[in-house]
All heavy atoms as an XYZ file, in Angstrom:
603
protein
N      22.016     10.169     33.084
C      23.323     10.784     33.022
C      23.539     11.749     34.175
O      24.604     12.303     34.292
C      23.531     11.470     31.685
C      23.502     10.488     30.518
S      24.038     11.107     28.935
C      25.617     11.779     29.290
N      22.512     11.932     34.984
C      22.660     12.808     36.139
C      23.090     12.046     37.380
O      23.296     12.638     38.428
C      21.339     13.542     36.410
C      20.877     14.489     35.306
C      19.503     15.045     35.641
C      21.875     15.600     35.095
N      23.167     10.728     37.267
C      23.585      9.925     38.409
C      22.444      9.464     39.289
O      22.669      8.886     40.346
N      21.212      9.722     38.905
C      20.055      9.280     39.685
C      19.622      7.896     39.223
O      19.435      7.666     38.034
C      18.885     10.250     39.528
C      19.229     11.632     40.059
O      19.976     11.761     41.013
N      18.693     12.647     39.426
N      19.445      6.984     40.161
C      18.970      5.656     39.828
C      17.454      5.634     39.863
O      16.841      6.163     40.790
C      19.536      4.623     40.813
C      21.062      4.461     40.811
C      21.486      3.456     41.871
C      21.528      4.010     39.441
N      16.865      5.023     38.834
C      15.408      4.945     38.734
C      15.054      3.497     38.445
O      15.615      2.870     37.556
C      14.880      5.852     37.600
C      13.374      5.772     37.489
C      15.314      7.291     37.822
N      14.114      2.983     39.186
C      13.691      1.590     39.012
C      12.885      1.453     37.718
O      12.161      2.373     37.326
C      12.847      1.143     40.198
N      12.994      0.299     37.045
C      12.199      0.080     35.833
C      10.699      0.236     36.067
O       9.972      0.706     35.192
C      12.538     -1.354     35.436
C      13.887     -1.608     36.027
C      13.915     -0.810     37.300
N      10.226     -0.131     37.262
C       8.796      0.008     37.549
C       8.383      1.486     37.585
O       7.274      1.838     37.191
C       8.445     -0.668     38.873
O       9.179     -0.082     39.931
N       9.282      2.352     38.028
C       8.993      3.789     38.046
C       8.862      4.313     36.625
O       7.951      5.087     36.315
C      10.098      4.558     38.796
O      10.222      4.032     40.113
C       9.801      6.039     38.854
N       9.761      3.878     35.766
C       9.695      4.298     34.359
C       8.385      3.805     33.753
O       7.702      4.543     33.047
C      10.905      3.757     33.573
C      10.764      4.057     32.090
C      12.206      4.348     34.115
N       8.018      2.561     34.050
C       6.767      2.009     33.543
C       5.561      2.798     34.008
O       4.630      3.035     33.234
N       5.568      3.217     35.269
C       4.452      3.997     35.803
C       4.343      5.355     35.115
O       3.250      5.835     34.812
C       4.616      4.185     37.308
C       4.392      2.918     38.115
C       4.721      3.101     39.589
O       4.867      4.260     40.024
O       4.837      2.083     40.280
N       5.492      5.975     34.875
C       5.500      7.286     34.207
C       4.981      7.144     32.779
O       4.150      7.938     32.320
C       6.918      7.898     34.228
C       7.318      8.249     35.661
C       6.998      9.123     33.319
C       8.767      8.640     35.835
N       5.449      6.119     32.062
C       4.976      5.897     30.695
C       3.472      5.635     30.660
O       2.761      6.158     29.811
C       5.735      4.728     30.051
C       7.213      4.971     29.725
C       7.866      3.699     29.224
C       7.370      6.092     28.720
N       2.999      4.834     31.609
C       1.578      4.520     31.674
C       0.760      5.779     31.946
O      -0.292      6.004     31.342
C       1.325      3.475     32.761
C      -0.085      2.952     32.770
C      -0.235      1.839     33.782
C      -1.633      1.277     33.778
N      -1.810      0.188     34.739
N       1.235      6.607     32.857
C       0.534      7.845     33.194
C       0.465      8.796     31.996
O      -0.493      9.555     31.846
C       1.222      8.542     34.373
N       1.485      8.735     31.115
C       1.521      9.602     29.929
C       0.841      8.978     28.718
O       0.808      9.556     27.645
C       2.971      9.966     29.588
C       3.657     10.809     30.636
C       2.971     12.150     30.843
O       2.551     12.774     29.838
O       2.830     12.585     31.999
N       0.339      7.746     28.896
C      -0.367      7.098     27.796
C       0.531      6.433     26.774
O       0.120      6.185     25.649
N       1.775      6.135     27.153
C       2.720      5.475     26.254
C       2.760      4.003     26.604
O       3.026      3.629     27.744
C       4.132      6.096     26.384
C       5.118      5.377     25.475
C       4.085      7.580     26.076
N       2.501      3.131     25.599
C       2.522      1.696     25.832
C       3.946      1.212     26.070
O       4.902      1.790     25.545
C       1.948      0.947     24.627
C       0.474      1.238     24.427
O      -0.203      1.524     25.428
O       0.017      1.170     23.275
N       4.097      0.131     26.824
C       5.431     -0.468     26.970
C       5.961     -0.907     25.605
O       5.185     -1.210     24.690
C       5.182     -1.672     27.870
C       3.900     -1.376     28.570
C       3.101     -0.534     27.631
N       7.265     -0.960     25.464
C       7.914     -1.201     24.170
C       7.371     -2.406     23.405
O       7.080     -2.278     22.220
C       9.418     -1.319     24.356
N       7.221     -3.584     23.985
C       6.739     -4.701     23.168
C       5.312     -4.528     22.663
O       4.909     -5.178     21.709
C       6.797     -5.896     24.113
C       7.702     -5.494     25.213
C       7.596     -4.004     25.311
N       4.534     -3.665     23.280
C       3.137     -3.506     22.896
C       2.897     -2.300     21.985
O       1.783     -2.060     21.559
C       2.285     -3.374     24.159
C       2.349     -4.614     25.038
C       1.667     -4.408     26.374
O       0.868     -3.472     26.497
O       1.960     -5.182     27.290
N       3.960     -1.524     21.698
C       3.795     -0.364     20.832
C       3.503     -0.817     19.409
O       4.004     -1.815     18.937
C       5.059      0.485     20.818
C       5.282      1.228     22.102
C       6.470      2.147     21.988
N       6.811      2.601     23.317
C       8.031      2.816     23.745
N       9.042      2.622     22.947
N       8.250      3.220     24.962
N       2.692     -0.033     18.731
C       2.434     -0.342     17.330
C       3.566      0.243     16.501
O       3.802      1.448     16.524
C       1.091      0.258     16.880
O       1.098      1.663     17.135
C      -0.076     -0.394     17.605
N       4.269     -0.602     15.802
C       5.409     -0.161     15.003
C       4.950      0.185     13.592
O       4.145     -0.524     12.997
C       6.465     -1.248     14.960
N       5.451      1.274     13.087
C       5.186      1.664     11.713
C       6.249      1.029     10.827
O       7.434      1.154     11.099
C       5.235      3.200     11.563
O       4.279      3.766     12.441
C       4.946      3.623     10.143
N       5.814      0.373      9.782
C       6.775     -0.224      8.858
C       7.345      0.859      7.952
O       6.792      1.964      7.847
C       6.101     -1.296      7.992
O       5.099     -0.668      7.189
C       5.472     -2.397      8.845
N       8.453      0.543      7.275
C       9.083      1.496      6.369
C       8.116      1.831      5.229
O       7.966      2.989      4.848
C      10.388      0.915      5.827
C      11.111      1.857      4.929
C      11.337      1.702      3.601
C      11.691      3.127      5.283
N      12.013      2.782      3.100
C      12.252      3.670      4.110
C      11.786      3.849      6.469
C      12.898      4.896      4.100
C      12.435      5.075      6.444
C      12.979      5.584      5.278
N       7.420      0.821      4.708
C       6.460      1.055      3.636
C       5.318      1.955      4.112
O       4.877      2.856      3.386
C       5.914     -0.274      3.121
N       4.849      1.736      5.337
C       3.792      2.578      5.892
C       4.239      4.011      6.081
O       3.493      4.960      5.826
N       5.488      4.181      6.525
C       6.045      5.524      6.692
C       6.110      6.240      5.348
O       5.714      7.402      5.228
C       7.434      5.453      7.320
C       8.163      6.755      7.319
C       7.842      7.741      8.229
C       9.162      6.997      6.391
C       8.514      8.963      8.220
C       9.840      8.200      6.366
C       9.510      9.181      7.292
N       6.607      5.547      4.323
C       6.707      6.174      3.009
C       5.337      6.542      2.452
O       5.178      7.609      1.849
C       7.435      5.241      2.033
C       8.927      5.066      2.301
C       9.515      4.078      1.301
C       9.671      6.388      2.245
N       4.343      5.661      2.650
C       2.992      5.982      2.185
C       2.450      7.226      2.884
O       1.806      8.072      2.266
C       2.058      4.799      2.416
C       2.026      3.813      1.271
C       0.882      2.831      1.424
N       1.000      1.997      2.617
C       1.758      0.913      2.709
N       2.463      0.524      1.680
N       1.800      0.214      3.818
N       2.699      7.343      4.188
C       2.165      8.487      4.929
C       2.893      9.784      4.584
O       2.342     10.861      4.761
C       2.246      8.229      6.437
O       3.584      8.243      6.878
N       4.122      9.681      4.073
C       4.914     10.866      3.751
C       5.016     11.114      2.247
O       5.809     11.936      1.811
C       6.324     10.716      4.335
C       6.360     10.600      5.838
C       5.816     11.833      6.520
O       6.094     12.956      6.112
N       5.040     11.648      7.566
N       4.238     10.398      1.444
C       4.362     10.466     -0.015
C       4.218     11.882     -0.555
O       4.857     12.238     -1.545
C       3.346      9.545     -0.675
N       3.388     12.693      0.065
C       3.198     14.058     -0.434
C       4.426     14.929     -0.217
O       4.622     15.912     -0.937
C       2.005     14.725      0.244
C       0.689     14.098     -0.171
O       0.642     13.503     -1.263
O      -0.272     14.194      0.601
N       5.261     14.590      0.754
C       6.393     15.445      1.098
C       7.731     14.931      0.589
O       8.681     15.704      0.493
C       6.474     15.604      2.616
N       7.836     13.632      0.256
C       9.120     13.056     -0.132
C       9.273     12.971     -1.651
O       8.481     12.326     -2.313
C       9.265     11.640      0.450
C       9.386     11.545      1.957
C       9.390     10.085      2.373
C      10.647     12.227      2.424
N      10.303     13.607     -2.208
C      10.555     13.449     -3.637
C      11.447     12.227     -3.883
O      12.169     11.782     -3.001
C      11.303     14.731     -3.995
C      12.044     15.070     -2.740
C      11.148     14.632     -1.608
N      11.373     11.695     -5.082
C      12.294     10.644     -5.501
C      13.282     11.287     -6.466
O      12.896     12.072     -7.335
C      11.538      9.520     -6.180
N      14.557     10.976     -6.306
C      15.582     11.588     -7.142
C      16.413     10.512     -7.806
O      16.699      9.473     -7.212
C      16.481     12.490     -6.299
C      15.732     13.634     -5.662
S      16.703     14.612     -4.520
C      17.970     15.237     -5.554
N      16.787     10.765     -9.036
C      17.651      9.844     -9.756
C      18.733     10.613    -10.480
O      18.507     11.706    -11.006
N      19.942     10.045    -10.502
C      21.079     10.662    -11.156
C      21.593      9.665    -12.179
O      21.962      8.548    -11.829
C      22.153     11.014    -10.122
C      23.250     11.874    -10.655
C      23.002     13.180    -11.034
C      24.536     11.377    -10.784
C      24.014     13.981    -11.521
C      25.549     12.172    -11.259
C      25.303     13.475    -11.633
N      21.588     10.034    -13.451
C      21.892      9.111    -14.538
C      23.015      9.682    -15.391
O      23.030     10.881    -15.705
C      20.642      8.902    -15.425
C      19.445      8.498    -14.560
C      20.916      7.883    -16.523
C      18.111      8.783    -15.196
N      23.931      8.830    -15.782
C      24.993      9.224    -16.701
C      24.693      8.594    -18.057
O      24.424      7.398    -18.147
C      26.339      8.729    -16.185
C      27.487      9.011    -17.109
C      28.786      8.395    -16.633
O      28.813      7.799    -15.546
O      29.768      8.514    -17.360
N      24.748      9.401    -19.118
C      24.510      8.875    -20.459
C      25.651      9.302    -21.376
O      26.383     10.252    -21.092
C      23.161      9.356    -21.050
C      23.139     10.881    -21.177
C      22.003      8.864    -20.216
C      21.986     11.398    -22.009
N      25.799      8.590    -22.473
C      26.758      8.962    -23.506
C      25.952      9.199    -24.778
O      25.205      8.332    -25.234
C      27.824      7.868    -23.702
C      28.587      7.676    -22.396
C      28.767      8.239    -24.843
C      29.589      6.563    -22.423
N      26.121     10.391    -25.351
C      25.358     10.749    -26.540
C      25.927     10.056    -27.773
O      26.970      9.406    -27.710
C      25.378     12.278    -26.752
O      26.730     12.673    -27.013
C      24.839     13.018    -25.539
N      25.247     10.198    -28.907
C      25.712      9.589    -30.155
C      27.066     10.132    -30.602
O      27.798      9.465    -31.324
C      24.672      9.794    -31.262
C      23.341      9.065    -31.059
C      22.353      9.455    -32.138
C      23.548      7.567    -31.034
N      27.400     11.353    -30.164
C      28.694     11.949    -30.511
C      29.790     11.544    -29.528
O      30.924     11.971    -29.665
C      28.583     13.484    -30.551
O      28.212     13.949    -29.244
C      27.571     13.942    -31.580
N      29.452     10.722    -28.534
C      30.442     10.262    -27.555
C      30.604     11.172    -26.351
O      31.458     10.933    -25.497
N      29.809     12.200    -26.262
C      29.905     13.150    -25.145
C      29.138     12.614    -23.942
O      28.045     12.077    -24.070
C      29.316     14.490    -25.584
C      29.393     15.567    -24.540
C      28.732     16.856    -25.004
O      27.911     16.843    -25.925
N      29.085     17.953    -24.363
N      29.708     12.725    -22.748
C      29.025     12.317    -21.520
C      28.099     13.440    -21.058
O      28.476     14.602    -21.038
C      30.015     12.033    -20.397
C      30.766     10.779    -20.551
C      31.637     10.552    -19.315
N      32.612      9.536    -19.579
C      32.413      8.239    -19.363
N      31.290      7.837    -18.846
N      33.342      7.361    -19.654
N      26.893     13.039    -20.662
C      25.926     13.974    -20.100
C      25.380     13.360    -18.819
O      25.288     12.141    -18.687
C      24.781     14.226    -21.079
C      25.189     14.955    -22.330
C      25.495     16.417    -22.070
O      24.734     17.119    -21.419
N      26.626     16.874    -22.565
N      25.013     14.206    -17.879
C      24.482     13.762    -16.599
C      23.074     14.323    -16.440
O      22.837     15.501    -16.688
C      25.381     14.222    -15.456
C      26.776     13.668    -15.577
C      27.759     14.351    -16.282
C      27.094     12.442    -15.011
C      29.029     13.838    -16.417
C      28.374     11.914    -15.140
C      29.326     12.616    -15.845
O      30.584     12.081    -15.983
N      22.152     13.467    -16.028
C      20.754     13.864    -15.867
C      20.363     13.722    -14.404
O      20.610     12.678    -13.787
C      19.828     12.978    -16.725
C      20.209     13.073    -18.195
C      18.365     13.372    -16.512
C      19.482     12.077    -19.068
N      19.756     14.762    -13.865
C      19.173     14.720    -12.524
C      17.662     14.823    -12.689
O      17.164     15.798    -13.250
C      19.674     15.872    -11.650
C      19.012     15.980    -10.274
C      19.378     14.771     -9.421
C      19.409     17.259     -9.580
N      16.956     13.800    -12.238
C      15.501     13.783    -12.347
C      14.886     13.718    -10.956
O      15.349     12.965    -10.103
C      15.050     12.586    -13.172
N      13.853     14.509    -10.730
C      13.142     14.535     -9.453
C      11.652     14.367     -9.740
O      11.100     15.078    -10.579
C      13.374     15.868     -8.694
C      12.634     15.878     -7.368
C      14.858     16.119     -8.493
N      11.011     13.405     -9.063
C       9.574     13.213     -9.230
C       8.890     13.233     -7.872
O       9.512     12.990     -6.841
C       9.227     11.901     -9.968
C       9.620     10.689     -9.124
C       9.869     11.842    -11.330
C       9.034      9.396     -9.623
N       7.583     13.521     -7.887
C       6.770     13.466     -6.666
C       6.242     12.044     -6.512
O       5.731     11.456     -7.475
C       5.583     14.413     -6.769
C       5.951     15.871     -6.780
C       4.717     16.746     -6.965
O       3.637     16.227     -7.297
O       4.861     17.962     -6.771
N       6.365     11.487     -5.325
C       5.846     10.143     -5.081
C       4.325     10.082     -5.236
O       3.791      9.160     -5.847
C       6.190      9.678     -3.657
C       7.513      9.033     -3.550
N       7.764      7.772     -4.017
C       8.679      9.486     -3.033
C       9.023      7.465     -3.778
N       9.595      8.483     -3.192
N       3.635     11.053     -4.671
C       2.177     10.999     -4.611
C       1.524     11.057     -5.989
O       0.596     10.326     -6.275
C       1.648     12.126     -3.734
N       2.043     11.941     -6.855
C       1.412     12.143     -8.161
C       2.179     11.500     -9.301
O       1.675     11.437    -10.417
C       1.287     13.647     -8.455
O       2.601     14.216     -8.494
C       0.437     14.349     -7.408
N       3.414     11.079     -9.049
C       4.304     10.521    -10.077
C       4.621     11.541    -11.169
O       4.953     11.197    -12.285
C       3.713      9.261    -10.713
C       3.384      8.183     -9.738
C       4.639      7.436     -9.370
N       4.285      6.216     -8.637
C       4.850      5.867     -7.512
N       5.774      6.612     -7.002
N       4.504      4.768     -6.897
N       4.522     12.818    -10.847
C       4.841     13.869    -11.802
C       6.303     14.266    -11.690
O       6.863     14.314    -10.602
C       3.980     15.100    -11.559
C       2.550     14.891    -11.920
C       1.781     16.171    -11.800
N       0.391     15.931    -12.151
C      -0.553     16.812    -12.012
N      -0.274     17.994    -11.519
N      -1.779     16.519    -12.354
N       6.877     14.592    -12.821
C       8.262     15.049    -12.852
C       8.317     16.488    -12.351
O       7.568     17.347    -12.807
C       8.790     14.977    -14.280
O      10.091     15.515    -14.329
N       9.190     16.749    -11.399
C       9.333     18.100    -10.853
C      10.534     18.813    -11.460
O      10.499     20.003    -11.695
C       9.490     18.052     -9.330
C       8.298     17.468     -8.611
C       7.043     18.265     -8.811
N       7.179     19.568     -8.217
C       6.440     20.613     -8.498
N       5.494     20.515     -9.379
N       6.634     21.743     -7.914
N      11.613     18.097    -11.677
C      12.840     18.679    -12.241
C      13.469     17.652    -13.158
O      13.407     16.449    -12.903
C      13.848     19.020    -11.134
C      13.494     20.198    -10.275
C      13.697     21.509    -10.975
O      14.613     21.627    -11.810
O      12.918     22.438    -10.698
N      14.101     18.119    -14.190
C      14.898     17.251    -15.048
C      15.980     18.140    -15.645
O      15.690     18.980    -16.498
C      14.030     16.609    -16.115
S      14.891     15.299    -16.974
N      17.184     17.991    -15.175
C      18.290     18.831    -15.620
C      19.361     17.976    -16.300
O      19.648     16.881    -15.853
C      18.941     19.545    -14.431
C      17.998     20.333    -13.559
C      17.738     21.669    -14.169
N      16.770     22.367    -13.333
C      16.632     23.655    -13.346
N      17.385     24.394    -14.095
N      15.722     24.217    -12.581
N      19.933     18.509    -17.357
C      21.020     17.838    -18.068
C      22.222     18.756    -18.025
O      22.109     19.967    -18.269
C      20.630     17.533    -19.538
C      21.777     16.883    -20.269
C      19.387     16.665    -19.581
N      23.413     18.191    -17.729
C      24.613     18.990    -17.631
C      25.814     18.156    -18.092
O      25.808     16.929    -17.971
C      24.839     19.472    -16.214
N      26.865     18.812    -18.583
C      28.051     18.076    -19.012
C      28.926     17.596    -17.855
O      29.819     16.788    -18.050
C      28.802     19.074    -19.879
C      28.350     20.415    -19.388
C      26.935     20.223    -18.916
N      28.642     18.065    -16.645
C      29.411     17.652    -15.470
C      28.464     17.527    -14.288
O      27.480     18.260    -14.197
C      30.505     18.664    -15.142
N      28.734     16.563    -13.401
C      27.838     16.404    -12.243
C      27.970     17.576    -11.317
O      27.192     18.012    -10.621
C      28.296     15.128    -11.572
C      29.624     14.817    -12.130
C      29.777     15.597    -13.385
Protein backbone atom coordinates (compact mmCIF):
# COMPACT_ATOMS: atom_id res chain seq x y z
CA UNK A 1 0.00 0.00 0.00
CA UNK A 2 3.05 2.23 0.03
CA UNK A 3 3.50 1.95 -3.71
CA UNK A 4 6.68 -0.15 -3.57
CA UNK A 5 6.84 -3.10 -5.94
CA UNK A 6 8.34 -6.28 -4.52
CA UNK A 7 9.07 -9.40 -6.52
CA UNK A 8 7.53 -12.69 -5.33
CA UNK A 9 11.05 -14.15 -5.05
CA UNK A 10 11.97 -11.38 -2.59
CA UNK A 11 8.97 -12.21 -0.43
CA UNK A 12 9.94 -15.88 -0.59
CA UNK A 13 13.49 -15.09 0.52
CA UNK A 14 12.25 -13.01 3.45
CA UNK A 15 9.85 -15.76 4.55
CA UNK A 16 12.59 -18.36 4.27
CA UNK A 17 15.00 -16.23 6.29
CA UNK A 18 12.33 -15.90 9.03
CA UNK A 19 11.62 -19.62 9.06
CA UNK A 20 8.13 -19.38 7.54
CA UNK A 21 7.26 -22.11 5.04
CA UNK A 22 5.70 -21.17 1.71
CA UNK A 23 1.89 -21.28 1.77
CA UNK A 24 1.32 -24.70 0.16
CA UNK A 25 3.78 -26.33 2.56
CA UNK A 26 2.45 -24.79 5.79
CA UNK A 27 0.88 -27.16 8.25
CA UNK A 28 -2.75 -26.17 8.55
CA UNK A 29 -4.61 -26.56 11.81
CA UNK A 30 -8.07 -28.00 11.38
CA UNK A 31 -11.08 -26.52 13.17
CA UNK A 32 -11.33 -29.65 15.34
CA UNK A 33 -7.64 -29.38 16.23
CA UNK A 34 -8.04 -25.72 17.13
CA UNK A 35 -10.99 -26.48 19.40
CA UNK A 36 -9.10 -29.31 21.11
CA UNK A 37 -6.12 -27.03 21.77
CA UNK A 38 -8.38 -24.28 23.15
CA UNK A 39 -10.76 -26.52 25.14
CA UNK A 40 -9.60 -25.13 28.49
CA UNK A 41 -10.41 -21.55 27.47
CA UNK A 42 -13.58 -21.89 25.34
CA UNK A 43 -16.97 -22.25 27.03
CA UNK A 44 -20.00 -23.76 25.32
CA UNK A 45 -23.22 -21.78 25.69
CA UNK A 46 -26.81 -22.73 25.06
CA UNK A 47 -29.97 -20.64 25.15
CA UNK A 48 -33.22 -22.58 25.56
CA UNK A 49 -36.84 -21.49 25.67
CA UNK A 50 -39.25 -23.64 27.67
CA UNK A 51 -42.93 -23.49 28.57
CA UNK A 52 -43.81 -24.54 32.10
CA UNK A 53 -46.84 -26.63 33.10
CA UNK A 54 -48.67 -23.38 33.93
CA UNK A 55 -48.06 -22.07 30.39
CA UNK A 56 -45.44 -19.52 31.41
CA UNK A 57 -42.42 -19.04 29.12
CA UNK A 58 -39.00 -19.32 30.73
CA UNK A 59 -35.57 -18.85 29.18
CA UNK A 60 -32.51 -20.83 30.26
CA UNK A 61 -28.90 -19.83 29.64
CA UNK A 62 -26.46 -22.68 30.23
CA UNK A 63 -22.66 -22.44 30.08
CA UNK A 64 -20.34 -25.45 30.31
CA UNK A 65 -16.57 -25.95 30.14
CA UNK A 66 -15.43 -27.98 27.14
CA UNK A 67 -12.46 -29.55 28.90
CA UNK A 68 -14.25 -30.84 32.00
CA UNK A 69 -17.88 -30.88 30.76
CA UNK A 70 -18.85 -29.14 34.00
CA UNK A 71 -21.69 -26.67 34.17
CA UNK A 72 -20.42 -23.17 34.94
CA UNK A 73 -23.67 -21.18 34.81
CA UNK A 74 -27.33 -22.01 34.53
CA UNK A 75 -29.74 -19.09 34.74
CA UNK A 76 -33.52 -19.06 34.33
CA UNK A 77 -35.42 -15.86 33.59
CA UNK A 78 -38.90 -14.87 32.38
CA UNK A 79 -37.38 -12.75 29.60
CA UNK A 80 -34.25 -13.15 27.48
